[in-house]
C-alpha positions in Angstrom: -29.1 70.4 -83.4 -29.7 74.2 -83.4 -30.3 76.0 -80.1 -33.9 77.2 -80.2 -33.8 79.7 -77.4 -36.4 81.9 -79.1 -39.1 79.3 -78.2 -42.5 80.8 -77.5 -43.7 80.3 -74.0 -46.8 78.1 -73.7 -50.0 79.4 -72.2 -49.8 76.6 -69.6 -46.4 77.6 -68.2 -46.4 79.6 -64.9 -47.2 83.2 -65.2 -44.2 84.5 -63.3 -40.8 84.8 -64.9 -38.7 81.7 -64.8 -35.7 81.8 -62.5 -32.4 82.6 -64.1 -30.3 79.4 -64.7 -27.4 79.3 -62.3 -25.2 76.7 -60.6 -26.5 76.1 -57.1 -25.1 73.3 -55.0 -25.9 69.9 -56.4 -29.0 68.3 -54.9 -28.3 64.7 -55.8 -29.9 63.5 -52.5 -33.3 64.5 -54.0 -32.8 62.5 -57.2 -35.4 59.7 -57.1 -34.3 56.0 -56.9 -37.2 54.6 -59.0 -38.7 57.6 -60.8 -37.4 58.8 -64.1 -35.5 62.1 -64.3 -33.5 63.6 -67.1 -29.8 63.5 -66.5 -29.1 67.2 -66.3 -32.0 69.0 -68.0 -35.7 70.0 -67.7 -38.6 67.7 -68.5 -42.3 67.9 -68.4 -45.2 66.0 -70.1 -44.7 62.3 -71.0 -45.1 61.9 -74.7 -45.2 59.0 -77.2 -45.5 56.2 -74.7 -45.1 52.9 -76.6 -44.0 49.3 -76.0 -42.0 47.9 -78.8 -39.6 45.0 -79.2 -39.5 44.3 -75.5 -38.8 47.9 -74.4 -41.0 50.6 -73.0 -40.3 53.9 -74.7 -40.8 57.1 -72.7 -40.5 60.3 -74.8 -41.0 63.5 -72.9 -41.1 67.3 -73.2 -37.5 68.3 -72.7 -35.3 71.4 -72.8 -32.0 70.1 -74.0 -30.2 73.3 -73.1 -31.2 73.9 -69.5 -33.3 73.0 -66.5 -36.2 75.4 -66.9 -39.0 75.3 -69.5 -38.0 76.2 -73.1 -36.6 74.9 -76.3 -39.3 72.2 -76.3 -38.1 69.0 -77.9 -38.8 65.3 -77.3 -36.4 63.6 -74.9 -36.2 59.8 -74.9 -35.7 57.0 -72.4 -36.3 53.2 -72.4 -36.9 50.6 -69.8 -37.6 46.9 -69.6 -39.3 47.1 -66.2 -40.8 50.6 -65.9 -38.6 51.3 -62.9 -35.0 51.6 -64.3 -34.6 53.9 -67.3 -31.8 54.5 -69.8 -31.8 58.0 -71.2 -31.0 58.4 -74.9 -30.1 61.4 -77.1 -32.9 63.9 -78.0 -35.3 62.1 -80.3 -37.1 65.0 -82.1 -35.5 68.4 -81.8 -36.9 71.9 -81.9 -35.5 74.1 -84.7 -35.8 77.6 -86.1 -39.3 76.8 -87.4 -41.1 74.9 -84.6 -41.0 73.7 -81.1 -42.0 70.1 -80.5 -44.9 70.0 -78.2 -46.7 66.9 -76.8 -48.1 63.9 -78.8 -48.1 60.2 -79.2 -46.3 57.3 -81.0 -47.9 54.3 -82.7 -46.5 51.2 -84.3 -47.8 51.3 -87.8 -48.7 47.7 -88.3 -49.8 47.2 -91.9 -47.6 50.2 -93.0 -50.6 52.5 -93.6 -48.3 55.5 -93.8 -45.8 54.0 -96.1 -42.9 55.0 -93.8 -41.9 51.3 -93.1 -42.8 47.9 -94.5 -45.3 45.2 -93.6 -42.6 43.1 -92.1 -40.8 46.0 -90.4 -43.4 48.6 -89.4 -42.3 52.1 -88.6 -42.8 53.9 -85.4 -44.8 57.1 -86.2 -44.8 60.1 -83.9 -47.8 62.4 -84.1 -46.7 65.6 -82.3 -47.8 69.3 -82.1 -45.8 71.7 -84.1 -45.8 75.0 -82.2 -44.8 77.3 -85.1 -42.7 80.3 -84.4 -43.4 83.9 -85.3 -42.2 84.8 -88.7 -42.5 81.3 -90.2 -45.2 80.2 -92.7 -47.5 78.9 -90.0 -46.3 81.3 -87.3 -48.5 81.6 -84.2 -50.4 78.4 -84.8 -50.2 75.0 -83.4 -50.8 72.0 -85.8 -50.2 68.3 -85.9 -47.1 66.9 -87.6 -45.4 63.5 -88.1 -42.0 62.0 -87.6 -41.0 58.4 -88.1 -38.4 55.9 -87.1 -37.3 52.7 -88.8 -34.7 51.7 -86.2 -37.0 50.9 -83.3 -37.3 54.5 -82.1 -33.6 55.4 -81.8 -33.5 58.0 -84.6 -36.3 60.0 -86.2 -37.0 61.9 -89.4 -39.7 64.6 -89.8 -42.2 64.0 -92.5 -41.7 66.4 -95.5 -45.5 67.0 -95.8 -45.8 68.5 -92.3 -48.1 69.7 -90.9 -50.7 67.1 -91.6 -53.5 68.7 -89.7 -54.2 72.4 -88.9 -57.2 74.3 -87.7 -55.5 77.7 -87.9 -55.6 77.7 -84.1 -53.1 78.9 -81.6 -54.1 76.2 -79.1 -54.7 73.0 -81.0 -52.4 70.4 -79.5 -51.5 67.2 -77.8 -52.7 64.5 -80.2 -53.2 61.0 -78.8 -53.6 58.5 -81.7 -54.7 54.9 -81.6 -56.0 52.2 -83.8 -59.8 51.7 -83.7 -61.6 48.6 -85.0 -65.2 49.4 -85.8 -68.1 47.9 -87.8 -66.7 49.2 -91.1 -63.1 48.2 -90.5 -60.0 49.7 -88.9 -58.8 53.3 -88.9 -56.7 55.7 -86.9 -58.4 57.9 -84.3 -56.9 61.1 -83.1 -57.9 62.7 -79.8 -56.6 66.3 -79.4 -57.6 69.5 -77.7 -58.6 73.0 -78.5 -57.0 74.0 -75.1 -58.5 77.5 -74.6 -62.0 76.4 -75.6 -61.9 73.4 -73.2 -62.8 71.0 -76.0 -61.6 67.6 -77.0 -61.6 67.1 -80.8 -61.8 63.8 -82.6 -60.5 63.0 -86.1 -60.0 59.8 -88.1 -57.5 58.8 -90.8 -56.6 55.9 -93.0 -52.9 56.7 -93.4 -51.9 59.1 -90.5 -51.5 61.8 -93.1 -55.0 62.9 -94.2 -57.5 63.5 -91.3 -61.3 63.9 -91.2 -63.1 65.8 -88.4 -65.5 63.6 -86.4 -66.8 65.5 -83.3 -65.9 67.3 -80.2 -66.6 67.1 -76.5 -66.7 69.8 -73.8 -66.6 72.0 -71.9 -67.7 69.8 -68.9 -66.7 69.4 -65.3 -63.4 71.2 -64.5 -63.0 73.9 -67.1 -61.4 76.9 -65.2 -58.1 76.4 -67.1 -56.9 75.1 -70.4 -57.5 71.4 -71.3 -54.5 69.5 -72.3 -53.0 66.0 -73.0 -56.1 63.9 -73.6 -56.2 60.1 -73.8 -59.0 57.7 -74.8 -59.1 54.0 -74.3 -61.5 51.1 -73.5 -61.4 49.1 -70.2 -63.7 46.3 -69.0 -65.6 47.0 -65.8 -64.3 44.5 -63.2 -62.7 42.4 -65.9 -66.0 41.7 -67.8 -65.5 42.2 -71.5 -69.2 42.3 -72.0 -69.3 45.5 -70.0 -66.6 47.6 -71.5 -66.5 51.4 -71.0 -64.3 54.1 -72.6 -62.2 56.4 -70.4 -61.4 59.9 -71.6 -58.6 61.6 -69.7 -58.4 65.4 -69.8 -55.8 67.3 -68.0 -56.6 70.9 -66.8 -54.4 73.8 -65.9 -55.2 75.7 -63.7 -58.4 74.6 -61.9 -57.6 71.1 -60.6 -59.0 69.9 -57.3 -55.8 70.5 -55.4 -54.9 73.7 -57.1 -52.9 74.4 -60.2 -52.7 71.6 -62.8 -54.2 68.1 -62.5 -55.9 65.3 -64.4 -59.6 64.6 -64.6 -61.4 61.8 -66.4 -64.8 60.8 -67.8 -66.2 57.3 -68.3 -68.7 56.6 -71.2 -69.0 55.2 -74.6 -67.1 55.8 -77.9 -68.6 54.6 -81.2 -65.7 55.5 -83.5 -67.0 59.0 -84.0 -68.3 60.5 -80.7 -67.6 60.2 -77.0 -70.7 60.2 -74.8 -70.1 60.4 -71.1 -72.1 58.4 -68.5 -74.3 60.6 -66.4 -72.3 59.4 -63.4 -69.2 61.1 -64.8 -70.8 64.6 -65.0 -70.6 66.7 -61.9 -71.1 69.8 -64.1 -72.4 68.9 -67.6 -71.8 72.4 -69.0 -68.6 73.0 -67.0 -67.9 74.4 -63.5 -67.7 77.9 -65.0 -71.4 77.7 -65.6 -72.1 77.3 -61.9 -72.1 80.0 -59.2 -70.3 79.6 -55.8 -70.6 77.6 -53.6 -72.1 75.1 -56.1 -68.9 75.2 -58.3 -66.6 74.4 -55.3 -68.8 71.5 -54.3 -69.0 70.2 -57.9 -65.2 70.4 -58.2 -64.9 67.7 -55.6 -67.5 65.6 -57.4 -65.5 65.5 -60.6 -63.5 62.3 -61.3 -59.8 62.9 -60.5 -56.9 60.7 -61.5 -55.0 62.0 -58.5 -56.0 64.2 -55.6 -52.5 65.5 -54.9 -50.7 68.5 -56.3 -48.1 66.7 -58.4 -49.6 64.5 -61.1 -50.3 66.0 -64.5 -50.4 65.1 -68.2 -50.9 61.4 -67.5 -51.2 59.4 -70.7 -51.1 55.7 -71.5 -48.8 53.3 -73.4 -49.6 52.1 -76.9 -49.2 48.4 -77.5 -48.6 47.5 -73.8 -48.2 43.8 -73.3 -51.0 41.5 -72.2 -53.7 44.1 -72.9 -52.6 46.2 -69.9 -53.5 49.9 -69.7 -50.4 51.6 -68.2 -50.1 55.3 -67.5 -47.3 57.7 -66.5 -47.7 61.3 -65.5 -45.5 64.3 -64.9 -44.8 64.6 -61.2 -45.0 68.4 -60.9 -47.4 71.3 -60.9 -47.3 74.3 -63.2 -47.8 76.6 -60.2 -44.1 76.2 -59.2 -42.6 73.8 -61.8 -39.7 76.1 -62.8 -38.7 76.6 -59.2 -38.1 73.1 -57.8 -35.0 73.1 -55.6 -33.0 70.6 -57.7 -29.9 70.9 -59.8 -28.8 70.1 -62.5 -32.0 68.2 -63.3 -35.5 69.5 -62.7 -38.7 67.5 -62.6 -39.5 63.8 -62.7 -42.2 61.3 -63.8 -44.7 59.5 -61.6 -44.4 55.7 -61.2 -46.0 53.8 -64.0 -49.5 52.8 -62.9 -51.8 49.9 -64.0 -55.3 51.0 -64.6 -58.6 49.1 -64.4 -62.3 50.0 -64.0 -64.4 48.9 -61.2 -68.0 49.5 -60.2 -68.5 51.9 -57.3 -72.1 52.6 -56.2 -73.3 51.7 -59.7 -70.8 53.8 -61.6 -67.5 52.8 -63.2 -64.4 54.3 -61.6 -60.7 54.0 -62.3 -58.4 52.1 -59.9 -54.7 52.7 -60.1 -51.9 50.5 -58.8 -48.2 51.2 -59.0 -46.0 48.9 -61.1 -43.2 47.9 -58.7 -41.7 44.9 -60.5 -40.7 44.0 -64.0 -42.7 41.7 -66.4 -43.1 38.2 -64.9 -41.6 39.2 -61.5 -43.4 39.2 -58.2 -44.8 42.6 -57.3 -43.0 44.2 -54.3 -44.0 44.4 -51.5 -44.8 40.8 -51.0 -46.5 38.8 -48.2 -45.5 38.1 -44.6 -43.0 35.4 -45.6 -40.7 37.7 -47.5 -37.2 38.3 -46.2 -36.8 41.4 -44.1 -33.6 43.4 -44.8 -32.2 46.7 -43.7 -34.8 49.4 -44.0 -37.6 46.8 -44.1 -40.1 45.3 -41.7 -43.2 43.2 -41.5 -45.2 43.6 -38.3 -48.0 41.4 -37.2 -51.4 42.2 -35.7 -51.2 44.8 -32.8 -53.1 47.7 -31.3 -52.2 51.3 -30.6 -53.9 53.7 -28.2 -52.8 57.3 -28.2 -49.3 56.1 -29.1 -46.7 56.0 -31.8 -44.8 53.2 -33.5 -41.5 53.7 -35.3 -41.1 52.2 -38.7 -37.7 51.7 -40.4 -36.0 55.0 -41.3 -35.7 56.1 -44.9 -32.6 54.6 -46.6 -30.5 56.9 -48.9 -30.4 55.4 -52.4 -33.6 53.5 -52.0 -37.3 54.1 -52.2 -39.6 52.6 -49.5 -43.0 50.9 -50.1 -45.2 51.0 -47.0 -48.3 48.7 -46.8 -50.8 49.1 -44.0 -54.2 47.8 -43.1 -55.6 49.7 -40.2 -58.9 49.4 -38.4 -59.3 52.9 -36.9 -61.7 51.8 -34.2 -62.6 54.7 -31.9 -59.4 56.7 -32.8 -59.9 60.3 -33.8 -56.9 60.3 -36.1 -54.5 57.8 -37.6 -51.3 59.3 -39.1 -48.0 58.4 -40.8 -45.2 60.9 -40.5 -42.6 60.4 -43.3 -39.1 61.8 -43.5 -39.7 63.1 -40.0 -37.2 65.0 -37.8 -36.0 63.5 -34.5 -38.0 66.0 -32.5 -41.2 65.2 -34.4 -41.6 68.8 -35.6 -41.1 68.1 -39.3 -42.2 65.6 -41.9 -44.8 64.9 -44.5 -47.9 63.7 -42.7 -50.5 61.4 -44.2 -53.5 61.2 -41.9 -57.0 59.8 -41.9 -59.9 61.3 -40.0 -62.6 58.6 -39.5 -65.3 61.0 -38.4 -65.1 63.1 -41.6 -63.9 60.2 -43.8 -61.1 62.4 -45.2 -57.5 61.3 -46.2 -55.0 64.2 -46.1 -51.4 64.5 -47.2 -49.8 67.5 -45.5 -46.4 68.7 -46.7 -46.4 72.1 -44.9 -43.6 71.0 -42.5 -41.9 68.5 -44.9 -38.6 70.4 -45.2 -37.7 72.8 -48.0 -41.0 74.5 -48.8 -40.1 78.2 -49.1 -38.9 78.2 -52.7 -42.4 79.1 -53.9 -45.3 80.7 -52.1 -47.8 78.0 -53.3 -45.7 74.9 -52.5 -46.5 74.4 -48.8 -49.9 72.8 -48.9 -52.2 70.0 -47.6 -54.3 67.9 -50.0 -57.4 66.0 -49.0 -59.6 63.4 -50.6 -62.9 61.8 -49.5 -62.4 58.2 -48.5 -65.1 56.0 -47.2 -63.7 52.8 -45.7 -64.8 49.4 -46.9 -65.6 47.1 -43.9 -64.1 49.8 -41.7 -60.5 49.1 -42.8 -58.1 51.7 -44.1 -55.9 50.1 -46.7 -52.8 52.0 -47.8 -49.9 51.4 -50.2 -47.4 54.3 -50.0 -44.4 54.7 -52.2 -41.8 57.1 -50.7 -38.9 58.2 -52.8 -36.3 60.8 -52.1 -38.5 63.7 -53.1 -42.0 62.3 -53.4 -44.9 60.5 -51.8 -47.4 58.5 -53.8 -50.4 57.2 -51.9 -52.7 54.5 -53.2 -55.6 54.0 -50.8 -58.3 51.3 -50.8 -56.5 49.4 -53.5 -55.9 52.5 -55.6 -59.5 53.9 -55.7 -58.0 57.1 -54.2 -54.6 58.4 -55.1 -52.6 61.3 -53.9 -49.2 62.4 -55.2 -47.0 65.2 -53.7 -43.4 66.3 -54.0 -41.4 66.8 -50.9 -37.9 68.1 -50.2 -36.9 66.9 -46.7 -33.8 68.0 -44.8 -30.9 65.6 -45.2 -31.0 64.5 -41.5 -34.8 63.9 -41.5 -35.3 60.2 -42.1 -37.6 58.9 -39.4 -41.0 57.3 -40.2 -43.7 57.0 -37.5 -47.2 55.6 -37.3 -49.4 57.3 -34.7 -52.9 56.9 -33.3 -54.6 59.8 -31.5 -57.8 60.1 -29.5 -58.5 56.4 -29.0 -57.5 52.9 -30.1 -56.8 51.5 -33.5 -55.9 48.0 -34.6 -53.0 47.5 -37.0 -53.8 44.5 -39.0 -50.9 44.7 -41.3 -47.8 46.9 -41.5 -45.0 46.1 -44.0 -42.1 48.1 -45.3 -40.0 47.2 -48.3 -37.1 48.9 -50.1 -36.6 49.3 -53.8 -33.5 50.6 -55.7 
C-alpha cells in the first residue's frame, strides 16, 4: 500500500492546522471498554456497515499512517455482538490517484453487478473517490465501486471506476440500498452535494449505471455542509400499515450543540422522491432563510439524532438481522477532532443503537436504544433480581431531600450502565455527577431542571478540557416528562457519556477526559424532595 500523504484536506475538517504528530505519554486509561477504536491510528465516519454471514462489518474512515486526519482509506473491523470488535487490515486503501471517502456496502443478492455468483453474492462497496490534483478527474468527487468475494476480508477496485460523476468537488457519501417498488426491484443511491445542502437520489439496475431521480434540500439546519445521508423505512409504533421513511442528514458546522451533528427528517419515499412530513420541517427553506432570533429558535425545533457534541455521521447497517435498523456514529466533533488528548489512537465510535419510530404529539419521532448485549442474550442492565457485583448496585424506592447519594465508583477496565427512574417532586434540580473528584469540584454533570423542562450534560469541569478552546461545554435538550417521571439510561465509558432519556426519545453524547483519580459517582437533589423509584448500576467489559 502506497503512503498517500499528499491527500487533499476535506472541507469538513477543522479549519485550524492539525497538530504535529508526536509521541506523548500513552493514554490507555481513556481507551473505551465497549466502544470501537482503531488500534493505533485515526478514525472518523463509519462506512459500509453491513451484516453478513453472522458478523457485523464496520468499515470506517481511517488514516493508516497516523492519528490525525489524512490519507483517507477504509479501515475494517468485525463483531458478533456490536460490543467487542476485531480490527482487520485496511480494506480499501488510498493511492496516488484517489483518497477513499465515505460510502456503503451491499450484499449483491442476485449478482446484479456480475462481481459474484447467484450462490455466492459479492459484497459491493460504493464509495466516494476524492480524486487528487493532476489526475484525470482531479479536484472532483465521484462514486466508485470495490468488491469482495471472500466475505469482506479483501477488496478489489472496479476497473470501470468512477461509475457516477457530476463533475462536482463535493459530491459524496453514497448510501445504497435495495428498493422494491411497483415496477420491481432496483438499487437506490442517496448521496449529497455537500456545499449545496442537497441530498441527491439515483437508481440503478446493476450498481454500475446510474440514473438521476430527484433531490431534496436545503431544509432545516443548513449552515454547514450536508454529509453522510441515510434513508430507510420504519413502522410507527410497530404498525406496518403506518410505515414512514427516515432521511438522516449530517451537518457540519451548524448542529444544535455547535460544530458537527446529525439531523433527520420523517416522510415518504416513492422510489423517486423524498417528501418530508410537515412536522419534520422547522425551516422548509433552511435556517439560512430566516433572520435571528427566528433561526436560533428554529434550530432547536429541528429533529436531532443527538443533542450532544459528539455524535456525527451516523448511518445504519445493511441486512441487519430480524429487520432491525441499527446505527453507529462517529463519537467526535470536527471542532476539535484532531486535538483529542489520546495516543496512539484517536477517536472512537458511538455504541450501536436500535432505532424505531413512535408517535409523539401526532408526529413520528425516532427513539434510540443502546445495544448492550449480543444476539439472543438478555440486555444489560437487567431487573431487580440480577446479581450485584463489584461496581454495581440496585437500590429500591427511596427519597432524597437536599441531599446526595453515592453510587458505585467507576471501575477501570469496565463501562458502567446507570438506570434511573426519578420523580422530581418539588425539587429544583436533580443531578448525577460522573467521574467526580473526592472534593466534589470536578466531574461531568447530568442535570434536570423540572421548572424549565431542560436536561443538561455539562462537561466544563470534567477533567482535561484545555486541549481545545471549544471543548469545555454544556449541552441542553428540551425534555417534558411523561407522568412526571424522569427516566434515564446512561452509558459511561472511560472517555464518554451517552444519555438515553425517556426510553431514548432524547439522546445526548459527550466525550470526557477525567483525571485518573476521579472515579466517584453521585446522585443529588437540590431545592426540595425527589423520589428515586429505581436506581441500578451495571458494569460491562
